[in-house]
All heavy atoms as an XYZ file, in Angstrom:
973
protein
N      37.651     59.013    -48.989
C      37.437     58.842    -50.409
C      37.282     60.169    -51.051
O      37.777     60.267    -52.194
C      36.236     57.934    -50.647
C      36.521     56.549    -50.266
S      35.058     55.352    -50.405
C      34.785     55.287    -52.146
N      36.683     61.135    -50.449
C      36.502     62.474    -51.089
C      37.836     63.178    -51.357
O      37.900     63.797    -52.440
C      35.695     63.375    -50.184
O      34.390     62.712    -49.857
N      38.843     62.975    -50.550
C      40.199     63.674    -50.688
C      40.896     63.061    -51.881
O      41.631     63.652    -52.532
C      40.897     63.490    -49.425
N      40.625     61.731    -52.150
C      41.358     61.046    -53.186
C      40.550     60.918    -54.422
O      40.986     60.210    -55.305
C      41.843     59.681    -52.750
C      42.895     59.857    -51.658
O      43.768     60.641    -51.763
N      42.699     59.071    -50.583
N      39.395     61.550    -54.597
C      38.575     61.374    -55.739
C      39.219     61.968    -57.109
O      38.950     61.490    -58.175
C      37.244     62.095    -55.506
C      36.074     61.368    -56.032
C      34.893     61.937    -55.565
O      34.763     62.761    -54.655
N      33.605     61.467    -56.137
N      40.192     62.882    -56.951
C      40.770     63.411    -58.028
C      41.794     62.412    -58.680
O      42.121     62.435    -59.883
N      42.360     61.522    -57.826
C      43.373     60.645    -58.308
C      42.780     59.286    -58.550
O      43.356     58.588    -59.531
C      44.376     60.409    -57.169
C      45.290     61.772    -56.913
C      46.222     61.609    -55.898
N      46.854     60.351    -55.780
C      47.544     60.003    -54.717
N      47.689     60.786    -53.725
N      48.214     58.908    -54.651
N      41.799     58.794    -57.892
C      41.291     57.516    -58.229
C      39.762     57.554    -58.458
O      39.107     58.422    -57.953
C      41.540     56.490    -56.981
C      43.020     56.545    -56.526
C      43.440     57.149    -55.466
C      43.902     55.634    -57.374
C      44.752     57.016    -55.046
C      45.211     55.662    -56.954
C      45.633     56.319    -55.749
N      39.273     56.571    -59.080
C      37.747     56.407    -59.318
C      37.170     55.944    -57.965
O      37.654     55.121    -57.242
C      37.475     55.305    -60.468
C      37.930     55.888    -61.791
C      37.664     54.897    -62.985
N      36.302     54.455    -62.875
C      35.950     53.111    -62.984
N      36.861     52.209    -63.086
N      34.733     52.756    -62.936
N      35.900     56.443    -57.747
C      35.149     56.078    -56.572
C      34.932     54.534    -56.514
O      35.020     53.828    -55.546
C      33.839     56.813    -56.475
C      32.986     56.290    -55.324
C      34.122     58.307    -56.280
N      34.633     53.921    -57.763
C      34.312     52.574    -57.755
C      35.546     51.720    -57.333
O      35.442     50.737    -56.541
C      33.892     52.161    -59.118
N      36.755     52.198    -57.738
C      38.052     51.469    -57.396
C      38.277     51.529    -55.807
O      38.600     50.643    -55.187
C      39.215     52.108    -58.203
O      38.896     51.922    -59.609
C      40.470     51.226    -57.911
N      38.134     52.738    -55.375
C      38.328     53.020    -53.914
C      37.301     52.211    -53.064
O      37.683     51.665    -52.057
C      38.294     54.514    -53.519
C      39.389     55.300    -54.071
S      39.390     56.971    -53.511
C      38.082     57.693    -54.335
N      36.120     52.136    -53.534
C      35.016     51.449    -52.793
C      35.354     49.984    -52.828
O      35.252     49.277    -51.758
C      33.651     51.700    -53.430
N      35.725     49.373    -53.923
C      36.217     48.026    -53.960
C      37.240     47.698    -53.103
O      37.220     46.642    -52.257
C      36.528     47.581    -55.455
C      36.726     46.103    -55.598
C      37.060     45.685    -56.951
N      38.378     46.120    -57.398
C      38.718     47.065    -58.306
N      37.720     47.676    -58.980
N      39.864     47.418    -58.492
N      38.426     48.534    -53.052
C      39.579     48.225    -52.109
C      39.117     48.489    -50.679
O      39.566     47.608    -49.904
C      40.621     49.362    -52.535
C      41.724     49.269    -51.403
C      41.156     49.027    -53.861
N      38.159     49.335    -50.340
C      37.759     49.553    -49.016
C      36.740     48.580    -48.505
O      36.310     48.547    -47.305
C      37.360     50.945    -48.808
C      38.470     51.958    -48.870
C      37.854     53.452    -48.891
C      39.520     51.843    -47.800
N      36.149     47.836    -49.370
C      35.088     46.888    -49.105
C      33.746     47.489    -48.835
O      32.993     46.960    -48.091
N      33.383     48.615    -49.513
C      32.054     49.183    -49.490
C      31.583     49.374    -50.862
O      32.276     49.386    -51.868
C      32.198     50.630    -48.841
C      32.674     50.452    -47.372
C      32.972     51.519    -49.531
N      30.244     49.642    -50.931
C      29.655     49.774    -52.263
C      29.636     51.335    -52.670
O      29.553     52.043    -51.792
C      28.231     49.313    -52.188
O      27.433     50.138    -51.400
N      29.871     51.585    -53.985
C      29.793     53.002    -54.299
C      28.501     53.720    -53.949
O      28.541     54.808    -53.514
C      29.886     52.976    -55.806
C      30.684     51.690    -56.128
C      30.167     50.661    -55.003
N      27.356     53.030    -54.089
C      26.020     53.493    -53.752
C      26.026     53.853    -52.261
O      25.423     54.814    -51.777
C      24.935     52.715    -54.190
O      25.030     51.425    -53.564
N      26.640     52.951    -51.510
C      26.633     53.212    -49.977
C      27.430     54.472    -49.662
O      27.083     55.190    -48.746
N      28.526     54.551    -50.367
C      29.351     55.842    -50.145
C      28.630     57.113    -50.409
O      28.602     58.014    -49.697
C      30.689     55.786    -50.946
C      31.303     57.004    -51.028
C      32.075     57.572    -49.959
C      31.385     57.789    -52.251
C      32.755     58.843    -50.172
C      32.081     59.015    -52.348
C      32.709     59.516    -51.338
O      33.335     60.656    -51.387
N      27.989     57.063    -51.637
C      27.257     58.341    -52.013
C      25.939     58.522    -51.055
O      25.704     59.651    -50.746
C      26.657     58.210    -53.413
C      27.864     58.318    -54.428
C      28.230     57.379    -55.284
C      28.491     59.556    -54.503
C      29.279     57.566    -56.189
C      29.641     59.688    -55.367
C      29.929     58.680    -56.242
O      30.954     58.921    -57.135
N      25.345     57.386    -50.602
C      24.232     57.589    -49.623
C      24.766     58.234    -48.275
O      24.154     59.061    -47.720
C      23.607     56.340    -49.379
N      26.017     57.715    -47.862
C      26.681     58.249    -46.658
C      26.909     59.734    -46.761
O      26.740     60.479    -45.824
C      27.965     57.486    -46.347
C      28.678     57.989    -45.259
C      28.561     57.906    -43.931
C      29.822     58.780    -45.411
N      29.452     58.508    -43.205
C      30.366     59.172    -44.110
C      30.558     59.331    -46.588
C      31.496     59.951    -43.947
C      31.773     60.130    -46.307
C      32.090     60.451    -44.919
N      27.409     60.108    -47.921
C      27.686     61.543    -48.102
C      26.495     62.430    -47.997
O      26.582     63.653    -47.580
C      28.289     61.806    -49.498
C      29.814     61.539    -49.491
C      30.523     61.838    -50.709
N      29.994     62.995    -51.461
C      30.498     63.382    -52.575
N      31.381     62.715    -53.216
N      29.899     64.423    -53.294
N      25.307     61.995    -48.502
C      24.057     62.724    -48.542
C      23.399     62.787    -47.155
O      22.520     63.538    -46.836
C      23.097     62.082    -49.551
C      23.577     62.323    -50.963
C      23.977     63.746    -51.294
O      23.176     64.658    -51.016
N      25.084     63.913    -52.107
N      23.726     61.775    -46.322
C      23.055     61.496    -44.997
C      23.355     62.698    -43.976
O      24.554     63.225    -43.964
C      23.498     60.234    -44.439
C      22.698     59.706    -43.374
C      23.035     58.301    -42.921
N      23.010     57.343    -44.056
C      23.950     56.392    -44.311
N      25.179     56.416    -43.450
N      23.957     55.658    -45.285
N      22.455     63.208    -43.249
C      22.769     64.197    -42.324
C      23.518     63.635    -41.148
O      23.442     62.446    -40.821
C      21.329     64.725    -41.885
C      20.437     63.690    -42.205
C      21.086     62.891    -43.436
N      24.133     64.491    -40.343
C      24.724     63.910    -39.103
C      23.938     63.220    -38.147
O      22.749     63.734    -38.106
C      25.520     65.185    -38.506
C      25.410     66.193    -39.529
C      24.332     65.862    -40.433
N      24.352     62.262    -37.487
C      23.502     61.512    -36.517
C      23.185     62.405    -35.306
O      23.767     63.408    -35.088
C      24.159     60.244    -36.087
O      25.357     60.501    -35.433
N      22.176     61.966    -34.497
C      21.873     62.783    -33.359
C      23.055     62.729    -32.413
O      23.425     63.720    -31.626
C      20.725     62.074    -32.557
N      23.857     61.589    -32.315
C      24.926     61.566    -31.455
C      26.062     62.430    -31.906
O      26.628     63.097    -31.067
C      25.484     59.999    -31.330
C      26.710     59.933    -30.425
C      27.218     58.492    -30.522
N      28.501     58.438    -29.743
C      28.590     57.828    -28.619
N      27.572     57.290    -28.017
N      29.698     57.946    -28.008
N      26.264     62.531    -33.187
C      27.327     63.411    -33.697
C      26.957     64.805    -33.378
O      27.855     65.772    -32.990
C      27.444     63.219    -35.204
N      25.710     65.226    -33.442
C      25.244     66.660    -33.251
C      25.372     66.910    -31.758
O      25.897     68.043    -31.295
C      23.783     66.885    -33.682
C      23.626     66.951    -35.144
C      22.240     66.955    -35.684
O      21.302     66.944    -34.791
O      22.035     67.225    -36.745
N      25.054     65.860    -30.976
C      25.159     66.021    -29.365
C      26.641     66.165    -29.015
O      26.957     67.001    -28.198
C      24.475     64.848    -28.779
N      27.484     65.361    -29.618
C      28.929     65.423    -29.453
C      29.532     66.807    -29.799
O      30.336     67.380    -29.063
C      29.716     64.384    -30.126
C      29.572     63.081    -29.401
O      29.069     62.915    -28.324
O      30.054     61.984    -30.060
N      29.020     67.450    -30.894
C      29.505     68.679    -31.387
C      29.093     69.775    -30.347
O      29.895     70.635    -30.000
C      29.046     68.971    -32.748
N      27.769     69.758    -29.947
C      27.303     70.648    -28.943
C      28.127     70.483    -27.630
O      28.448     71.598    -26.969
C      25.870     70.425    -28.666
C      25.263     71.510    -27.640
C      23.751     71.222    -27.401
O      23.086     70.657    -28.297
O      23.375     71.348    -26.255
N      28.321     69.326    -27.211
C      29.028     69.059    -25.959
C      30.502     69.521    -25.993
O      30.997     70.047    -25.070
C      28.964     67.623    -25.536
C      29.405     67.158    -24.204
C      28.505     67.976    -23.135
C      29.128     65.659    -24.000
N      31.081     69.330    -27.214
C      32.489     69.728    -27.437
C      32.661     71.256    -27.187
O      33.578     71.802    -26.734
C      32.961     69.285    -28.732
O      32.959     67.844    -28.853
C      34.501     69.680    -29.030
N      31.598     71.904    -27.708
C      31.634     73.422    -27.604
C      31.524     73.763    -26.086
O      32.250     74.780    -25.671
C      30.422     74.072    -28.399
C      30.539     73.991    -29.801
O      31.731     73.787    -30.335
O      29.609     74.117    -30.507
N      30.650     73.107    -25.291
C      30.662     73.429    -23.886
C      31.898     73.020    -23.141
O      32.353     73.805    -22.300
C      29.480     72.587    -23.233
C      28.160     73.177    -23.766
C      27.137     72.397    -23.004
N      26.853     73.099    -21.746
C      25.688     73.013    -21.081
N      24.684     72.168    -21.486
N      25.564     73.408    -19.866
N      32.554     71.946    -23.662
C      33.822     71.459    -23.005
C      34.918     72.598    -23.308
O      35.640     72.899    -22.374
C      34.253     70.174    -23.522
C      35.728     69.852    -23.240
C      33.354     69.033    -23.032
N      34.934     73.066    -24.518
C      35.820     74.197    -25.014
C      35.656     75.442    -24.110
O      36.641     76.066    -23.648
C      35.713     74.536    -26.352
C      36.535     73.663    -27.322
C      36.653     74.198    -28.775
N      37.459     73.350    -29.563
C      36.910     72.485    -30.454
N      35.537     72.633    -30.627
N      37.684     71.838    -31.255
N      34.467     75.828    -23.870
C      34.191     76.925    -23.146
C      34.595     76.745    -21.605
O      35.244     77.684    -21.017
C      32.629     77.299    -23.132
N      34.374     75.685    -21.071
C      34.732     75.350    -19.720
C      36.241     75.404    -19.572
O      36.871     75.889    -18.707
C      34.207     74.058    -19.127
C      32.678     74.253    -18.951
C      34.813     73.709    -17.797
C      32.011     72.981    -18.671
N      36.971     74.715    -20.550
C      38.487     74.710    -20.559
C      39.094     76.048    -20.704
O      40.060     76.357    -20.065
C      38.796     73.664    -21.796
C      40.315     73.433    -21.787
N      41.138     74.119    -22.514
C      40.955     72.524    -20.980
C      42.409     73.581    -22.275
N      42.301     72.661    -21.468
N      38.419     76.875    -21.504
C      38.875     78.237    -21.762
C      38.762     79.131    -20.427
O      39.510     80.030    -20.124
C      38.192     78.933    -22.918
N      37.581     78.852    -19.807
C      37.262     79.585    -18.601
C      38.341     79.220    -17.476
O      38.659     80.036    -16.507
C      35.887     79.212    -18.036
C      35.026     80.460    -17.725
C      33.624     80.116    -17.274
N      33.313     78.830    -16.949
C      32.294     78.159    -17.465
N      31.592     78.676    -18.375
N      31.968     76.827    -17.047
N      38.846     78.043    -17.507
C      39.764     77.631    -16.480
C      41.234     78.018    -17.005
O      42.172     77.549    -16.282
C      39.696     76.137    -16.367
O      40.310     75.377    -17.393
N      41.431     78.706    -17.919
C      42.692     79.132    -18.437
C      43.500     77.944    -19.016
O      44.765     77.874    -18.861
C      43.439     80.049    -17.455
C      42.732     81.308    -17.187
C      43.530     82.198    -16.345
N      44.102     81.624    -15.146
C      43.586     81.831    -14.007
N      42.601     82.702    -13.781
N      44.138     81.145    -12.885
N      42.798     76.928    -19.444
C      43.343     75.730    -20.037
C      43.940     74.760    -18.976
O      44.781     73.956    -19.380
N      43.446     74.852    -17.749
C      44.051     74.047    -16.761
C      43.200     72.752    -16.461
O      43.697     71.751    -16.081
C      44.232     74.764    -15.471
O      43.013     75.218    -14.966
C      45.212     75.863    -15.624
N      41.955     72.793    -16.631
C      40.961     71.773    -16.368
C      41.104     70.522    -17.273
O      41.258     70.687    -18.453
C      39.572     72.193    -16.295
C      39.119     72.889    -15.089
C      40.020     73.397    -14.177
C      37.761     73.135    -14.958
C      39.581     74.090    -13.002
C      37.365     73.860    -13.741
C      38.276     74.298    -12.795
O      37.815     75.022    -11.765
N      41.288     69.326    -16.734
C      41.210     68.064    -17.492
C      39.746     67.536    -17.451
O      38.822     68.131    -17.065
N      39.650     66.314    -17.936
C      38.422     65.638    -17.993
C      37.606     65.532    -16.677
O      36.381     65.784    -16.628
C      38.595     64.257    -18.693
N      38.299     65.137    -15.527
C      37.573     65.068    -14.272
C      36.881     66.366    -13.947
O      35.652     66.305    -13.548
C      38.592     64.543    -13.391
C      39.604     63.855    -14.201
C      39.651     64.662    -15.413
N      37.665     67.433    -13.973
C      36.981     68.584    -13.524
C      35.954     69.226    -14.485
O      35.054     69.730    -14.058
C      38.195     69.706    -13.402
C      38.948     69.487    -12.081
C      39.941     70.668    -11.950
N      40.651     70.352    -10.729
C      41.750     71.158    -10.369
N      42.098     72.090    -11.212
N      42.241     70.982     -9.227
N      36.181     69.099    -15.794
C      35.241     69.463    -16.763
C      33.995     68.612    -16.549
O      32.809     69.158    -16.652
C      35.810     69.363    -18.164
C      36.843     70.493    -18.379
C      34.621     69.554    -19.132
C      37.466     70.484    -19.715
N      34.168     67.306    -16.311
C      32.921     66.583    -16.130
C      32.196     66.996    -14.810
O      30.963     67.043    -14.855
C      33.435     64.989    -15.841
C      32.290     64.252    -15.417
N      32.210     63.705    -14.101
C      31.282     63.628    -16.213
C      31.210     62.968    -14.036
N      30.591     62.805    -15.306
N      32.949     67.370    -13.814
C      32.230     67.824    -12.466
C      31.549     69.186    -12.844
O      30.489     69.472    -12.381
C      33.247     68.105    -11.414
N      32.164     70.019    -13.705
C      31.462     71.377    -14.025
C      30.166     71.065    -14.759
O      29.130     71.665    -14.574
C      32.368     72.225    -14.850
C      33.557     72.822    -14.136
C      33.185     74.211    -13.542
O      32.386     74.848    -14.174
O      33.831     74.544    -12.523
N      30.200     70.202    -15.681
C      29.046     69.755    -16.547
C      27.988     69.147    -15.628
O      26.705     69.470    -15.821
C      29.372     68.846    -17.634
C      30.196     69.416    -18.767
C      30.797     68.254    -19.679
C      29.349     70.335    -19.599
N      28.369     68.388    -14.613
C      27.412     67.813    -13.757
C      26.801     68.854    -12.912
O      25.500     68.784    -12.611
C      28.092     66.727    -12.864
N      27.557     69.907    -12.512
C      27.111     71.012    -11.728
C      25.994     71.733    -12.513
O      25.022     72.253    -11.996
C      28.165     71.948    -11.403
C      28.228     72.398     -9.926
C      29.482     73.162     -9.651
O      29.563     74.386    -10.208
O      30.428     72.633     -8.996
N      26.216     71.822    -13.901
C      25.244     72.599    -14.753
C      24.050     71.682    -15.039
O      23.169     72.209    -15.769
C      25.995     72.997    -16.042
C      27.065     74.014    -15.770
O      27.098     74.669    -14.724
O      27.871     74.247    -16.718
N      24.035     70.462    -14.631
C      22.886     69.647    -14.845
C      22.949     68.857    -16.185
O      21.988     68.249    -16.581
N      24.155     68.738    -16.745
C      24.416     68.004    -17.982
C      24.754     66.606    -17.595
O      25.780     66.316    -16.973
C      25.476     68.588    -18.876
C      25.658     67.734    -20.160
C      24.996     70.003    -19.247
N      23.903     65.464    -17.938
C      24.268     64.084    -17.606
C      25.189     63.518    -18.685
O      24.684     63.252    -19.839
C      22.952     63.401    -17.520
N      26.389     63.486    -18.414
C      27.369     62.909    -19.422
C      28.414     62.099    -18.626
O      28.698     62.461    -17.418
C      27.906     64.058    -20.328
C      28.717     64.980    -19.459
C      28.818     63.549    -21.319
N      29.069     61.160    -19.204
C      30.070     60.356    -18.518
C      31.395     60.914    -18.679
O      31.672     61.735    -19.560
N      32.266     60.742    -17.710
C      33.643     61.285    -17.768
C      34.397     60.724    -18.895
O      35.198     61.466    -19.542
C      34.245     60.945    -16.458
C      35.724     61.573    -16.325
C      36.510     61.180    -15.146
N      36.606     59.694    -14.857
C      37.315     58.879    -15.599
N      38.198     59.381    -16.572
N      37.362     57.641    -15.443
N      34.215     59.447    -19.286
C      34.978     58.950    -20.496
C      34.524     59.591    -21.697
O      35.410     59.735    -22.636
C      34.713     57.409    -20.433
C      35.452     56.692    -19.307
C      35.484     55.202    -19.498
C      36.366     54.552    -18.362
N      36.441     53.175    -18.656
N      33.346     59.914    -21.870
C      32.786     60.609    -23.049
C      33.530     61.970    -23.081
O      33.898     62.419    -24.169
C      31.342     60.750    -23.031
C      30.795     61.358    -24.279
C      29.237     61.374    -24.409
N      28.809     61.943    -25.589
C      27.447     62.331    -25.715
N      26.560     61.958    -24.791
N      27.071     62.812    -26.945
N      33.565     62.632    -21.924
C      34.162     63.962    -21.930
C      35.674     63.737    -22.331
O      36.238     64.577    -23.088
C      34.129     64.523    -20.527
C      35.009     65.913    -20.404
C      32.604     64.949    -20.218
N      36.301     62.834    -21.839
C      37.727     62.552    -22.152
C      37.948     62.292    -23.640
O      38.841     62.708    -24.277
C      38.212     61.356    -21.381
N      37.070     61.384    -24.257
C      37.089     61.186    -25.570
C      36.806     62.462    -26.480
O      37.665     62.598    -27.389
C      35.994     60.186    -26.023
C      35.965     59.896    -27.512
C      34.817     58.844    -27.801
N      33.483     59.119    -27.370
C      32.711     60.004    -28.047
N      33.041     60.505    -29.180
N      31.466     60.120    -27.563
N      35.947     63.294    -26.147
C      35.691     64.499    -26.858
C      36.899     65.499    -26.758
O      37.286     66.098    -27.638
C      34.448     65.182    -26.345
C      33.069     64.473    -26.655
C      31.944     65.091    -26.029
C      32.916     64.270    -28.082
N      37.545     65.482    -25.533
C      38.733     66.364    -25.416
C      39.851     65.854    -26.187
O      40.555     66.615    -26.814
C      38.990     66.350    -23.872
C      38.107     67.190    -22.994
S      38.579     67.168    -21.267
C      40.048     68.139    -21.413
N      40.004     64.537    -26.173
C      41.110     64.019    -26.953
C      40.880     64.242    -28.428
O      41.811     64.577    -29.148
C      41.201     62.472    -26.627
C      42.335     61.725    -27.177
C      42.439     60.288    -26.665
N      41.225     59.561    -26.759
C      40.545     59.173    -25.621
N      40.904     59.481    -24.486
N      39.453     58.407    -25.831
N      39.701     64.116    -28.941
C      39.392     64.191    -30.296
C      39.554     65.783    -30.706
O      39.970     66.096    -31.847
C      37.946     63.884    -30.693
O      37.704     62.506    -30.293
C      37.557     64.012    -32.078
N      39.197     66.721    -29.857
C      39.335     68.098    -30.132
C      40.726     68.653    -29.835
O      41.001     69.773    -29.998
C      38.319     68.856    -29.294
N      41.624     67.786    -29.255
C      42.933     68.208    -28.878
C      43.099     69.109    -27.815
O      43.996     69.916    -27.623
N      42.195     68.841    -26.894
C      42.075     69.692    -25.606
C      42.736     68.846    -24.472
O      42.413     67.673    -24.347
C      40.754     70.124    -25.159
C      40.065     70.812    -26.302
C      40.751     70.882    -23.859
C      38.547     71.072    -26.094
N      43.688     69.508    -23.632
C      44.313     68.643    -22.607
C      44.429     69.657    -21.348
O      44.672     70.787    -21.480
C      45.622     68.103    -22.997
N      44.262     69.089    -20.253
C      44.464     69.906    -18.998
C      45.973     69.919    -18.643
O      46.828     69.282    -19.283
N      46.293     70.669    -17.649
C      47.653     70.753    -17.196
C      47.866     69.807    -16.044
O      47.119     69.565    -15.101
C      47.929     72.172    -16.613
C      49.258     72.283    -15.983
C      47.811     73.189    -17.642
N      49.019     69.028    -16.251
C      49.444     68.001    -15.285
C      50.458     68.586    -14.409
O      51.496     69.148    -15.026
C      49.981     66.748    -15.935
O      50.344     65.823    -15.005
N      50.404     68.450    -13.088
C      51.370     69.052    -12.186
C      52.435     68.053    -11.792
O      53.304     68.327    -10.956
C      50.677     69.562    -10.902
C      49.794     70.691    -11.327
C      49.190     71.482    -10.236
N      48.316     72.387    -10.742
C      47.940     73.466    -10.056
N      48.218     73.610     -8.809
N      47.113     74.393    -10.571
N      52.286     66.829    -12.214
C      53.205     65.845    -11.947
C      54.550     66.036    -12.646
O      54.587     66.490    -13.769
C      52.646     64.433    -12.404
C      51.468     64.005    -11.628
C      50.981     62.718    -11.866
N      49.827     62.358    -11.208
C      49.037     61.364    -11.523
N      49.271     60.603    -12.479
N      47.964     61.190    -10.815
N      55.566     65.793    -11.794
C      56.946     65.963    -12.377
C      57.382     64.640    -13.036
O      57.052     63.554    -12.689
C      57.852     66.305    -11.196
C      57.375     67.512    -10.476
C      58.331     67.851     -9.301
N      59.395     68.773     -9.873
C      60.406     69.076     -9.238
N      60.700     68.450     -8.133
N      61.357     69.838     -9.758
N      58.270     64.827    -14.019
C      58.817     63.660    -14.701
C      59.848     63.043    -13.725
O      60.201     63.356    -12.677
N      60.356     61.889    -14.143
C      61.345     61.186    -13.384
C      62.640     61.932    -13.262
O      63.021     62.644    -14.304
C      61.451     59.908    -14.108
C      61.083     60.083    -15.451
C      60.053     61.132    -15.438
N      63.221     61.953    -12.110
C      64.480     62.684    -11.908
C      65.524     61.691    -12.042
O      65.609     60.623    -11.479
C      64.547     63.145    -10.476
C      64.556     64.738    -10.505
C      64.639     65.224     -9.100
N      65.776     66.012     -9.057
C      66.136     66.959     -8.185
N      65.168     67.130     -7.201
N      67.051     67.737     -8.126
N      66.419     61.905    -12.937
C      67.592     61.112    -13.195
C      68.954     61.791    -12.813
O      69.069     62.990    -12.791
C      67.678     60.739    -14.632
O      67.883     61.929    -15.453
C      66.530     59.980    -15.134
N      69.877     61.033    -12.480
C      71.157     61.547    -12.096
C      72.029     61.843    -13.341
O      72.177     60.856    -14.212
C      71.994     60.484    -11.164
O      71.156     60.209    -10.124
C      73.337     61.094    -10.699
N      72.592     62.958    -13.404
C      73.499     63.330    -14.553
C      74.830     63.328    -13.948
O      75.108     64.142    -12.988
C      73.061     64.631    -15.136
C      71.566     64.697    -15.467
C      71.523     64.283    -16.977
N      70.017     64.430    -17.298
C      69.557     64.109    -18.393
N      70.422     63.703    -19.241
N      68.299     64.200    -18.626
N      75.744     62.661    -14.594
C      77.138     62.641    -14.194
C      77.803     63.955    -14.602
O      77.718     64.404    -15.695
C      77.974     61.406    -14.842
C      79.249     61.323    -14.380
C      79.955     60.163    -15.019
N      81.339     60.021    -14.737
C      82.313     60.677    -15.336
N      81.958     61.320    -16.456
N      83.532     60.527    -14.986
N      78.554     64.552    -13.558
C      79.370     65.787    -13.949
C      80.567     65.423    -14.757
O      81.557     64.648    -14.166
C      79.662     66.468    -12.637
C      80.305     67.735    -12.871
O      80.451     68.223    -14.097
O      80.839     68.375    -11.880
N      80.754     65.725    -15.898
C      81.943     65.343    -16.730
C      83.322     65.970    -16.077
O      84.297     65.430    -16.407
C      81.753     65.782    -18.245
C      80.662     64.966    -18.766
C      81.472     67.250    -18.389
N      83.119     67.019    -15.419
C      84.374     67.645    -14.832
C      84.851     66.916    -13.488
O      86.003     67.164    -13.087
C      84.087     69.135    -14.482
C      83.619     69.940    -15.680
C      84.663     70.006    -16.760
O      85.848     70.041    -16.485
N      84.321     70.003    -18.061
N      84.054     66.148    -12.882
C      84.127     65.605    -11.629
C      85.253     64.423    -11.760
O      85.269     63.729    -12.858
C      82.985     64.914    -10.953
N      86.097     64.247    -10.716
C      87.158     63.096    -10.776
C      86.447     61.898    -10.536
O      85.652     61.751     -9.557
C      88.157     63.517     -9.824
C      89.343     62.547     -9.712
C      90.345     63.000     -8.804
N      89.896     63.218     -7.457
C      89.855     62.407     -6.474
N      90.263     61.066     -6.736
N      89.356     62.581     -5.264
N      86.602     60.779    -11.320
C      85.966     59.511    -11.055
C      86.595     58.841     -9.815
O      87.719     59.222     -9.370
C      86.487     58.743    -12.226
C      87.481     59.372    -12.906
C      87.394     60.692    -12.501
N      85.842     57.998     -9.210
C      86.226     57.249     -7.959
C      87.453     56.427     -8.277
O      87.484     55.890     -9.411
C      85.152     56.484     -7.389
N      88.294     56.233     -7.395
C      89.523     55.273     -7.625
C      89.154     53.869     -7.891
O      88.193     53.491     -7.192
C      90.400     55.546     -6.428
C      89.563     56.014     -5.427
C      88.394     56.796     -6.087
N      89.801     53.158     -8.707
C      89.604     51.776     -8.931
C      90.261     50.957     -7.968
O      91.462     50.591     -8.280
C      89.881     51.395    -10.447
C      89.573     49.932    -10.766
O      88.908     49.262    -10.022
O      89.934     49.527    -11.839
N      89.789     50.576     -6.810
C      90.524     49.879     -5.680
C      90.836     48.443     -6.055
O      91.689     47.828     -5.521
C      89.899     50.109     -4.464
C      89.755     51.652     -3.923
C      89.515     51.714     -2.572
N      89.156     53.170     -2.256
C      90.060     54.049     -1.836
N      91.316     53.659     -1.887
N      89.711     55.292     -1.548
N      89.924     47.876     -6.902
C      90.117     46.438     -7.149
C      90.808     46.232     -8.429
O      91.140     44.997     -8.829
C      88.720     45.733     -7.227
C      88.049     45.692     -5.782
C      87.839     46.315     -8.232
N      91.242     47.329     -9.154
C      91.967     47.208    -10.312
C      91.352     46.336    -11.377
O      91.973     45.415    -12.076
C      93.479     46.769    -10.133
C      94.072     47.851     -9.221
C      95.339     47.278     -8.612
O      95.645     46.019     -8.752
O      96.127     48.102     -7.954
N      89.969     46.356    -11.513
C      89.147     45.700    -12.538
C      89.296     44.153    -12.321
O      88.994     43.378    -13.264
C      89.461     46.046    -13.963
C      89.579     47.549    -14.285
C      88.285     48.304    -13.940
N      87.301     47.944    -14.804
C      85.980     48.217    -14.507
N      85.772     49.017    -13.470
N      85.034     47.866    -15.315
N      89.680     43.748    -11.161
C      89.809     42.312    -10.830
C      88.594     41.922     -9.975
O      88.619     42.340     -8.699
C      91.123     41.902    -10.165
C      91.803     40.903    -10.711
C      93.058     40.450     -9.918
N      92.666     39.909     -8.580
C      93.150     40.387     -7.489
N      94.258     41.292     -7.349
N      92.722     39.983     -6.293
N      87.621     41.184    -10.428
C      86.391     40.998     -9.703
C      86.229     39.642     -9.223
O      85.268     39.174     -8.612
C      85.154     41.310    -10.630
C      85.015     42.746    -11.088
C      85.282     42.974    -12.350
C      84.884     43.756    -10.226
C      85.343     44.331    -12.826
C      84.874     45.061    -10.660
C      85.104     45.327    -11.902
N      87.275     38.698     -9.246
C      87.171     37.354     -8.737
C      87.940     37.356     -7.326
O      89.080     37.775     -7.262
C      87.855     36.337     -9.631
C      87.315     36.187    -11.025
C      87.868     37.275    -11.991
O      89.019     37.681    -11.858
O      87.155     37.613    -12.882
N      87.235     37.008     -6.281
C      87.802     36.906     -4.994
C      88.328     35.524     -4.718
O      87.661     34.598     -5.013
C      86.789     37.478     -3.997
N      89.473     35.414     -4.040
C      90.007     34.138     -3.614
C      89.145     33.563     -2.520
O      88.929     32.284     -2.455
C      91.445     34.180     -3.270
C      92.363     34.765     -4.344
O      91.975     34.489     -5.388
O      93.300     35.401     -4.028
N      88.676     34.325     -1.655
C      87.753     33.870     -0.503
C      86.832     35.091     -0.105
O      87.035     36.139     -0.575
C      88.651     33.424      0.766
C      89.724     34.543      1.183
C      90.596     34.017      2.177
O      91.577     33.355      1.838
O      90.296     34.256      3.395
N      85.841     34.830      0.639
C      84.848     35.918      0.964
C      85.586     36.983      1.715
O      86.523     36.734      2.555
C      83.895     35.254      1.926
C      83.996     33.774      1.570
C      85.401     33.503      1.171
N      85.135     38.308      1.443
C      85.609     39.412      2.133
C      87.215     39.718      1.905
O      87.762     40.290      2.622
C      85.314     39.497      3.673
C      83.914     39.482      3.833
O      83.102     39.981      3.156
N      83.422     38.799      4.895
N      87.743     39.078      0.866
C      89.041     39.327      0.598
C      89.194     39.663     -0.959
O      88.787     38.877     -1.877
C      89.986     38.182      0.916
C      89.925     37.679      2.305
C      90.990     38.470      3.107
N      90.984     38.126      4.377
C      90.574     38.747      5.469
N      90.134     40.028      5.376
N      90.676     38.349      6.674
N      89.857     40.740     -1.282
C      90.113     41.054     -2.692
C      91.367     41.861     -2.769
O      91.573     42.887     -2.269
C      88.879     41.859     -3.301
C      88.941     42.095     -4.723
C      89.040     40.721     -5.504
C      87.854     42.934     -5.230
């Protein structure tokens, strides 16, 4: 709502979004929650561990490092914070290998001459 305040009235945006204008203003004045502050601190630690690993560690390894340091946090929370911060580890898995036809190669001869109906088994 703050980004669109120059174009629309707060009361109109609040009505469309289904919130009260006073609730919006109270939310703006409210300090960050304890969880939001803890997430911000944890995100900083995750960024530091990720940088120390030269950008290779993903959520499982960062979770293991945090556990080693005595930080009790779940792997899924680490993954969520990494996703929100745009941090990703390196995956060594290869993509699917597909066959690419060589355009210069001679195609196989058409021995059935595009006739796929057989008169009897094993005869064409």
